[in-house]
N, C-alpha and C positions, 0 to 999 in steps of 0.2 A: 642502421636506418630502418631496416625491415622490422627488427624487433621493436623499435620505437613505435612504429605504426601499428604493430600487432598487440602491444601490451594492453591497451584499453579493452580490446576485443577478448583477450584472454580472461580478464576479470569478468566481462559480460558472459562469456561461456561458462565460467565458474559459477556464476549466478544461476544459469540454466541447469548446470549439472546438479547443483544443490536442490533445485526444484524437482528434477527428475528423481533424485534420491528420495526426496520427501514423498513423491507419489508412490515409489516402490515400497517404502516403509508403511505407508497408509494401506496399500493393497495387502501387505504382509501382516496387517493387524496391529501396527504400532503407530497410530496417528499422532500421539503425543511427541514421540521422537521425531516424526516427520515434521511436526510444527517447529521444532527446534532448528531443523535444517532450513526451513523457510525464513526464520529470523536471521540466521547466519547469511542467507542469500541477500537479505536487506543490506547488510554491511558491504558485501561485494558490489551490489548495485549502486551504493552510494560512492564507491571509489572509481568505477570505470569512467564516468563522465568527468570527474575532477582530474583524473590522470590524463584523459584526452585533452582537456583544456590546458593543463599545465605543460604538456609536451607540444601543444599546438598541432595535434593530429586529429581534431574532430572531423567527422565525415558523415555523409548521408548513410553510408553503409553501416557505420557504427550505430547510428540512430535507429535504423531499421532493425538491426540485430538486437539492440537493447529492448526494443518494443516486443519483439517475438519472445525473447527470454522472459521479460516481465509478465507476459500473458500466461506463461506456464507456471512460473514460480509464485506470482502474486495474484493470479486469477484462477487457474485450474486447481493448483495444489491446495490453497486455502478452502476452495469449494469442497474438495474431497475431504479435508479435515473436518469441515463443518458438517457435511452430510454424515460422516462416520460417527462423529461424537454426539451430534444433537438432532439432525434432521431425518435420520433414517426411520425413526418411529412415526413420522407423519406420512409415510408411504409416498404416493405419487406427488402429493403437495410438497413434501420435503425435497423430492428430486427437482421439481420445478423451481423452488426457491434456491436450491444449490446451483442450478444452471443459470439463474438470473445473474449471479455474481460475475462469473467469467464473461458472460455476454456483455454486461455493462462495462467490464474492464476492456474488452476488445473495442467497443465504441469509444471509450475514453482515450485509448491509445491512438486509434485512427484519427480522432479529432485533434489530439495533441500534435500529430505529425503534419497536419494540413492547416491548422488555425493558429494564428499568432495570439499569444497570451498577453495580458497586461504586464508591463515590466515589473518584476518583483513579485508577481502572483501567478498561480496556476488557476485556470478556469476548470472547476470540478476537482474533486479530491484525486490526487495522483494514485494510480493503481498500486504502486509500491506501498504507500501509506495505508490504503484501504485494506490490502491483503495482509499487511503486517498487523494492523489493528484487529482485524477479524481473527487472525491466528492467535494473537496474544490473548484476546478475550476468550477464545475457545479453550485455553489452558485452565480457565476457571469454570469450565462447563458444569462441573459437579456442584457449583455454588449458585448458578444462575438458572432460572426456569428455561426450559428449552423453547417455549413459545417466545420468550424474550430474545433468545439467541436467533430465532428465525426472523424476528422483527429487525434486529440489529443487522443481520445479513442483507435484508432488503433495503434498510436505511443506507448502509454503506454503498450498495449498488446504485441507489438513487443519487447519492452525493457525487459519485464518479461521473455521472452523465449530466449533472445539474450545472447551473450557471454560477454556483457559489464560488467565490474567490478564496483561495487558500494561499497563505504566504509562502514564497519560495525562499527557504532559509539560506540557499546558496547565494542569494543576492544581498543578504543582510551583512553589513560591514563588521563582522566579528573576526578579530585576528585569528589566523590559522592555528597559531600555537594554542589559543584559548579553545578553539573548536576541538583540537586533538586532546587537550586536557579534559574537557567535558566528556568526550567519548570514552577516554581511558578510565575516568572515575566511574562512569555509569557501568561499563563492562566489569570493572573490578567489584563494584558493589553487587551487581546482579549475579555474576558467575562465581566469584570467589567467596564473598560473604553470604551469598545465596539469599539476598533480600529481593526476591523476584518481584514482590509487590510494587517496588519503586518504579518499575517500568510501566506500571499500569497508569500512573498519574499523567505523564505526558501524552499517553494514548487517549485518555479521556478528554484532556484539554483540547487536543486536535479535533476530536469528534465534536466537542461543544462549539468549536469555531464554526463548523458547518451548520450546526443547528441555529446558532445566533445569526449567521449571514443569511440563511434561508428565511428566518423570521423577518429580517430587515427587507428582503426582497418581496415577501408577501405583504408586508406593511406598506411599502412604497406602491405596490400594485393596487391595493384596495384604496389607498389614499388618492392616487391619480384617478381611479375609477369614480370615486365620489365627487372629485372636482369636475370631471366631465359631465356627470349627471346633473350637477348644479347649473 
């Protein structure tokens, strides 16, 4: 019974450990390897909540522990990767941009813990996804202008604290065997066949969801303003 209650937290702590290893590797001058540990941390983060719900042992303690772990693995560690690979050349401006990301992530996590979201949606991009997107994009830093990477960092930070709605894929009625099959195929293609570029497409699609939703929010705002002025 004790192990049953502890199992989700073990996965959560595993996520935190991978984030700490990523930070250590970045400090040791291996940010690309550190980025790989962040991505593996995403897999563990996706399991802890599902295991807790499956076993019926969800708790406020687990929720808070998950938030603290996420801030390290998907807030602080990606910011360090970004600064080391792309933002260091901008001096104090680069430091400020890098700091913006975990600060926005902390706000996003605090809001998530106290504000009820729309069923089936997250309000603001989840920090796990934002940190994962930023980390994956940084693995292409040699192909992307660093000014663009700085802009993407700020854009992702904004999306985390925005009112943009993102779909909660856990609420979508996809059979579990199909979910597991999709994950297995993706991991096989990415890590065994080494078609790393394939992971880039879902990342960009998720980023475009935020851009589209933000555009709709602005459109509705200006439309309502024009109606009031008339």
